C-alpha positions as CSV (number, residue, x, y, z in Angstrom):
1,M,120.3,110.7,53.0
2,E,122.4,111.8,56.1
3,S,119.7,110.4,58.4
4,K,119.7,107.0,56.7
5,T,123.5,106.8,56.6
6,V,123.9,107.5,60.3
7,Q,121.1,105.1,61.3
8,M,122.7,102.4,59.2
9,I,126.0,103.1,61.1
10,F,124.2,102.6,64.4
11,V,122.6,99.4,63.2
12,A,126.0,98.1,62.1
13,L,127.7,99.1,65.4
14,G,124.8,97.4,67.3
15,A,125.3,94.3,65.2
16,V,129.0,94.3,66.0
17,G,128.2,94.6,69.7
18,M,125.7,91.7,69.6
19,I,128.3,89.6,67.8
20,G,130.7,90.4,70.7
21,V,128.1,89.3,73.3
22,I,127.5,86.1,71.4
23,I,131.3,85.4,71.2
24,C,131.6,86.2,74.9
25,C,128.8,83.8,75.8
26,S,129.9,80.9,73.5
27,L,133.7,80.7,73.7
28,P,135.3,78.7,76.5
29,E,137.6,81.5,77.4
30,W,136.2,83.0,80.6
31,I,138.8,81.3,82.8
32,V,142.2,80.2,81.7
33,G,144.7,78.5,83.9
34,H,147.5,76.0,84.1
35,V,148.6,73.1,86.2
36,S,152.2,71.9,85.5
37,D,152.2,71.0,81.8
38,M,148.4,71.3,81.4
39,K,146.4,74.3,80.2
40,F,142.8,74.8,81.0
41,H,140.1,76.9,79.4
42,Q,136.7,77.2,80.8
43,G,133.6,79.0,79.5
44,L,129.9,79.1,80.4
45,W,129.1,75.9,78.5
46,M,132.2,73.8,78.2
47,A,135.8,73.3,79.4
48,C,138.8,72.4,77.4
49,V,142.1,70.9,78.5
50,T,145.4,70.9,76.5
51,Y,148.4,68.9,77.4
52,R,151.8,69.7,76.1
53,T,152.1,66.7,73.8
54,L,148.4,65.8,73.3
55,P,145.6,67.5,71.3
56,Q,143.0,69.7,73.0
57,V,140.1,67.9,74.5
58,C,136.8,69.7,75.2
59,G,133.6,68.6,76.9
60,A,130.4,70.1,78.3
61,I,130.4,71.0,81.9
62,P,128.1,68.7,83.9
63,Y,125.2,70.6,85.4
64,T,126.0,69.3,88.9
65,M,129.4,70.8,88.7
66,I,128.4,74.3,87.7
67,P,128.7,76.9,90.5
68,S,125.7,79.2,91.1
69,E,127.8,82.2,90.0
70,M,128.4,80.6,86.7
71,E,124.7,79.8,86.3
72,A,123.9,83.4,86.9
73,C,126.5,84.6,84.4
74,K,125.1,82.2,81.8
75,A,121.5,83.4,82.3
76,L,122.5,87.1,82.1
77,T,124.5,86.7,79.0
78,V,121.8,84.8,77.2
79,I,119.2,87.4,78.2
80,S,121.6,90.1,76.9
81,C,121.9,88.3,73.5
82,L,118.1,88.1,73.2
83,L,117.5,91.7,74.3
84,C,120.2,92.9,71.9
85,G,118.6,91.1,69.0
86,L,115.2,92.5,69.8
87,S,116.6,96.0,70.1
88,L,118.3,95.8,66.8
89,L,115.0,94.7,65.1
90,L,113.3,97.7,66.7
91,L,116.1,99.9,65.4
92,I,115.9,98.6,61.9
93,F,112.1,98.8,61.7
94,G,112.1,102.3,63.2
95,S,114.9,103.7,60.9
96,D,114.3,105.8,57.8
97,F,116.0,103.4,55.5
98,T,113.3,100.7,55.9
99,P,109.6,101.1,54.9
100,C,108.3,98.7,57.6
101,V,106.7,101.5,59.6
102,Q,104.9,104.2,57.7
103,N,103.8,106.3,60.7
104,Q,106.6,108.8,61.2
105,D,105.5,109.6,64.7
106,T,106.1,106.0,65.8
107,K,109.6,105.7,64.5
108,P,111.3,107.9,67.2
109,K,109.5,105.9,69.9
110,M,110.8,102.7,68.3
111,I,114.3,104.1,68.2
112,L,114.1,105.2,71.8
113,A,112.9,101.7,72.8
114,A,115.8,100.2,70.9
115,G,118.3,102.6,72.6
116,V,116.9,101.6,76.1
117,G,117.1,97.9,75.1
118,L,120.7,98.2,74.0
119,I,121.7,100.0,77.2
120,L,120.1,97.1,79.2
121,A,121.7,94.5,77.0
122,G,125.1,96.1,77.6
123,L,124.5,96.3,81.3
124,L,123.4,92.6,81.4
125,V,126.7,91.5,79.9
126,I,128.9,93.8,81.9
127,I,127.5,92.5,85.2
128,P,128.5,88.8,84.7
129,V,132.0,89.6,83.3
130,S,132.6,92.0,86.2
131,L,131.4,89.3,88.7
132,M,133.7,86.7,87.2
133,T,136.6,89.1,87.0
134,N,136.2,89.8,90.7
135,I,136.0,86.1,91.6
136,I,139.1,85.3,89.6
137,R,141.2,88.1,91.0
138,N,140.2,87.3,94.6
139,V,141.2,83.6,94.4
140,P,144.2,83.0,96.8
141,K,147.4,82.1,95.1
142,G,148.1,78.4,94.9
143,M,144.5,77.4,95.6
144,T,143.3,74.3,93.7
145,E,139.8,73.0,94.0
146,G,137.5,70.8,92.0
147,M,140.3,68.9,90.3
148,T,139.3,65.4,89.5
149,E,140.4,62.6,87.3
150,G,137.8,63.7,84.7
151,M,139.9,66.8,83.9
152,T,141.4,65.0,80.9
153,E,137.9,64.9,79.5
154,G,137.5,68.6,79.7
155,M,135.0,68.6,82.6
156,M,136.9,70.5,85.3
157,V,135.2,73.2,87.2
158,G,136.8,75.2,90.0
159,M,139.7,77.3,91.0
160,M,143.1,76.6,89.5
161,V,146.7,77.4,90.0
162,G,147.7,80.4,87.8
163,M,144.0,81.1,87.0
164,M,143.6,84.2,84.9
165,V,140.9,86.2,83.2
166,G,140.2,84.8,79.7
167,A,139.6,86.6,76.4
168,S,135.8,86.3,76.6
169,I,135.8,88.6,79.7
170,Y,137.6,91.4,77.7
171,I,135.3,90.8,74.7
172,G,132.3,91.1,77.0
173,F,133.5,94.3,78.6
174,I,134.1,95.9,75.1
175,A,130.8,94.7,73.7
176,G,128.9,95.8,76.8
177,L,130.4,99.3,76.8
178,M,129.8,99.6,73.0
179,L,126.1,98.6,73.4
180,M,125.6,101.1,76.2
181,L,127.2,103.9,74.3
182,I,125.2,103.2,71.2
183,G,122.0,102.9,73.3
184,G,122.7,106.2,75.0
185,L,123.3,108.0,71.7
186,L,120.1,106.5,70.3
187,C,118.1,107.7,73.3
188,Y,119.5,111.2,73.0
189,F,119.0,111.6,69.3
190,S,115.5,110.0,69.2
191,R,114.4,112.3,72.1
192,S,115.7,115.4,70.2
193,R,114.0,114.2,67.1
194,G,110.7,113.6,68.9
195,E,110.8,117.0,70.6
196,G,111.4,118.7,67.3
197,G,115.1,119.4,68.1
198,T,117.8,120.3,65.6
199,V,119.5,116.9,65.4
200,S,119.7,116.7,61.6
201,F,120.6,113.0,61.2
202,F,117.4,111.8,62.7
203,S,115.1,114.0,60.7
204,N,112.4,112.4,58.6
205,R,113.7,114.0,55.4
206,A,115.3,111.6,52.9
């Protein structure tokens, strides 16, 4: 029972980490900034503009206006989401609380593969958020680029006055570190289990 409980906790924590990566990837909160009475929120897929007296307007970022760095961040976060989902499936199938795999010698290997996958998934989301954080913090004060008349339609891309790190960056850091920690623990425990170690909560006993 102890083995199943701990494995379910790892699955739940891994699911929380994957949800964090999805939120980081989807929300338009990577870059936030302001210009006079206008607030700007930009993500990997869309940008939103809010005026003081007008409702928020959002729109997809045109492909031709997406910087190469943003394209790389988008690709890495999507791969991280997919890898995290695949790793969670391996973890669920290889756990003792599911009868999907009957061979008890295969389960530790599946859990080890899931741990490695979660580590890579966490690393793949930490890389883009770190890159974007470095870009934002190294923008000269007062620099304004890429501002066009289309900004009222939520299609601005570029550096802004008062540009700051958005909430998605912090969520990505937390989710990435959580996934790497969970993956590391899974690798350690599955290895101990496979070598006949004394780690009790990955034993095959019910």
